[in-house]
N, C-alpha and C positions, 0 to 999 in steps of 0.2 A: 504493500500499499504506499502511496506516495505521501511523503511528509508535507503537511501545510506550510505554506510560506508564512501566512499570518495565523498564528495560534490564537484562537478565540479564548477570551476569558471564560471559565466555567460557569460563572454566575451571571453572565449576560442574559437580558439587558442590564445595564448598569443605571439607566435612568429611563423613567416613564412618566406619563402625564399624572399618574397617581402620587408621584414624588414632589409635585408642584404645588405650593400652598396657595395658588389662586387658579380660577378656572381656565384650563387650556384642553386643546383636542388632541395634541401631539408634542412630542419632545424629540429634536433631531438636529442634524447638520451643524455641529457646534465647532468654534474655534477652541483651541486649547493652548495653554501656556503654563509653565511653572514660573511662579512668582512668590519669593520669600518662603520657599520650602513648601508652598501649597500648590496644587493644581487648580488652575482657574479654567472653569468651562463656561463659554458664552454660547448658549444653545438657542436654536429657533423654535418657537412654538406658534402653532395656529391657535388663534383665539377661537371663541364659540360663534363669531361672525365670519370665520375664514380667513381673516387677515392675519399677518404674523408680526410677532415682537421677539425681542431677544432677552432671555432669562440668564441669570448667573448662578451656578453651583460651584462649591468648593470642596476639595478632598486633600487628605494628607498622604494618601498613597496611591492615588491616580485610579481607583476602583470604587470606593465608597463615597459617593458625593451627596452633599446637603445643599438643597436649593435655597437661595436668599429669599426673603419675604415679599420682595417687590420686584418686578422686572428690571433689567439692567439698561435697555434701550428700546424705546417706543417711538413711533412716528412723531417727528416734531410738530408741535401745536401752535408755535408763535407765528402769527399770520405774516409779520414783517420779514420773516426768513425765507429765504429760497428753498430751504430744506422742506418746509411745510408743503410746498407745491409738489416736490417730487417723492415725498415719503407717504403721501396720502394713503395708498393702498397697503403699506406694510414695509418691514425692514427684515431682510432675510440673510441667512447663509454667511455670517460673519467670520472672517478670517484675522489672526493676530500676528503682528510681527514685531519684534523688539529691535529697536536700533537706539544707541546712545542713551539707554535707560528710559526711553519712551516706548510705549507700546501703540503701534499704528493699527487701527481697526479699519478694515475694508469690509463692506456690506452692500448687498443689493438693495435698491429702494425702488418700490413700483408705485406707479401712478397712472392716470389716465394717458400720460405721455409715453408710457412704455417702462423699461427697466434700465436704470443707471446705477453706477457705483458711486457711494459717498465714502468719504475718508474722514475718520475721526481720530482722536487720540487721547491717551490716558496715561498717567505716571502710576496711579495707585488703585485703578479699578473702582474708584469712588466717584471722582469727578471726571467728566467727559466734555471735551471739546471738539464739536464739530468743525472740520477745517474746510472742505471743499467738495463739491461735485466733480469727480476726476474722470468721467467719461460722458459721451453722448449716449442717447438711446440707438439701438439696442445693445447693451453689453453687460456681461456678468462674470462672475467667477474670477475676480481679480486677487492675486496673492503677490505680496510685495517682498522681495529677498531681504533677509535680516542683516544686511550691511550694505552700504554704498560700495559699488564697483566703479573703479576709474572716477571718482568723484560724483557719481551719478546715482540716484534711486533707480531701481530696476525692478519691473513687474512682468508677471506672466497674466494674460488675460484670454477671454474668449467672446469675441464678437458673435452676434447672431448673424446668420446669413442664410438666405433661401437659394442663392447662386452656388457658392461654394460650401462644402461640408464643414460643419462647425469645427473649428480648429483652435490650437493654442498660438497665440502671438506674444511678442515681448515688446515693451516699451519702455522709455527712459524719462527721467525728470530730473531737473537741478534743484527743485524746491518742494516736490510732492504735490504741487498743484497743476502745473504745466507739463503735459506728457506729450511725448512725440517719438520720432524715429522708430515708429511701429513697423513691425514686419513678421510675417508667418513663419514659425519655426517647426511646428509639428502637425502632422495631419492624420485622420483617420486612414485605415487601409481597407481596401476592398474585400470583402467577403472574410473579415476578421472580426474578433470579438468587439472591437472598438469601432466598426465601420460606420455608424450612424453619425456619432459626434463624440468629441474629446473636450475636456476642459480641467483647468488647474483645480487641485484639491487642496492639499496641505501647504502651508508655508514651506518653502524650499528648505531642505536639510543639508548643512555643509558637512562634507566629509573629506578625506584626503585625497580622494579620486576624482571629486566633482561634486556638484549640487543634485541631491536626490530630489525628484519631482513625483509624489504620488499623486497621480491624476485620475480622473473617472472616464470611463469609455462605455458607450451604449451600443447595444446590438438590437435591431428590431426583429421580433419574431412574429409568428402567426397569432400568438396570444398576447401581444404587447411588448414593450421594450424592456431589456434587461440591463440594469446599471451594475457594472464591475469596476474594481479598482486595478490600475497598472502602475508601473514604475518606469521612469526615465532618468538618465544621467546626463548633466549638462557641465560644461567646461567652467572651472572655477573663475578664470579671468575674464572670459567672454561667454557668458550663459546662453547666448544665442546659438553657440555651437553645442547641438545634441551629440553626445558621445555615444549614446546608445539608448535603446528603447527594449524592455523585455517583450519578447514575442507572446508570453503568457501573462494572462492576469495573475494578480497576486491574491484577489479576494473576489468572491462572488456570493449572491444570495443563497443560502443554504438553510439557515435556522427558521423556524415558523415565523418569527417576528421581523425576518428580512423578506420572506416570500409573500407574506400576507400582511397588509395594512392600508394606510392611507393611499400609498402608491405602491403596489405590490412589486416585487422583484428588484429592489434597489438596496445597494450599499454605497453611501455617499459620504466622502470625508472632507472636512474643512480644517482638521488639525492634528498634529502628531508631536510627539515628546521625544527628543533624543535623550536617553537615560545616562549617556556617558560611559556605559559599560558595553557598548557594542549593540545594545537592543534599542528598538524603536517602539514606543507605544502608539499605536494607530487608532483613532477614534472614528467611528462612522455612525451614521444614521441608518437604521433599518427600516425599510419600506416607509421613509418619512414619517415615522411613528415612535421610535424609541432610539436611545443612545447604546452604543456597543464599544467595546475595546478588545484589542488584541495585541500581541507582540510579535516583532519580527526582527531577524537578524540583519543588521545593516550591510555587512559584507555579502550576504546572500542576496540581498537586493541588488547590490552593486554587481555581482556576478551575474545575475539575470539580465542586467541591461547590457553588459559587454559580451554576452554569449551570441554567436553569430545565429541569426534568424534561419528557421528551416526554409 
């Protein structure tokens, strides 16, 4: 029997709607970071009206999380703010990137005008400052590399497109607000597990051999789409250079709470934690309904990326 690439935690799911002290229908797609020896989870939930907010949960060990009494981020209600216009329908799928003591938060905001990415920042996960809307519509799934490269902030993103398959692009910024030099660097493969679309997942993880990019890929079947996770390796000095992409997925929907739920057959990640001992804790939403976690060996993931495709 083939050994799992991502070893699931035996007590999954680690967070459900029943763990939230305010009314929600789901818990999923959480950004994760380790801060002051605690794991901070910023998870998405659907309210009972169907729109999304971001909640916060904390853990000492990365497995047993307790949800804060109030949501962490909700749509802006200040009428004079541009954010209120573009967050009207909800805020979703937040990622966290720490640079120079600040935690940069990128999240999808929905409105009648489509989906855009907003950038906020926090130092202590108490005070939040909204910075800017950093994309036009329609674009989502932005992850910022956790260090400047050549003096520039760098991100991976995924524009929507009906002409070309949904792919992963790279963009650069001198100040986090103005982004450009955008270009496509990864595309789905025909009749492959990710042939319908791909998009950035976790904040890139720095290793000696390159930046690990845990991404999601989608395959359309006769009974609906299947979301899986894959892994790619990017050059440390020029992350627009993709050194390799694993031919095989690293995680697919298997457990009942991944196969059945709000959106069936989905594993979707927005965060992972490098434990510093060669292991990576990867967190994912199961069927857009619950949060799960598993561990992977970083060197194994790198080897999968560098292995020649069949």
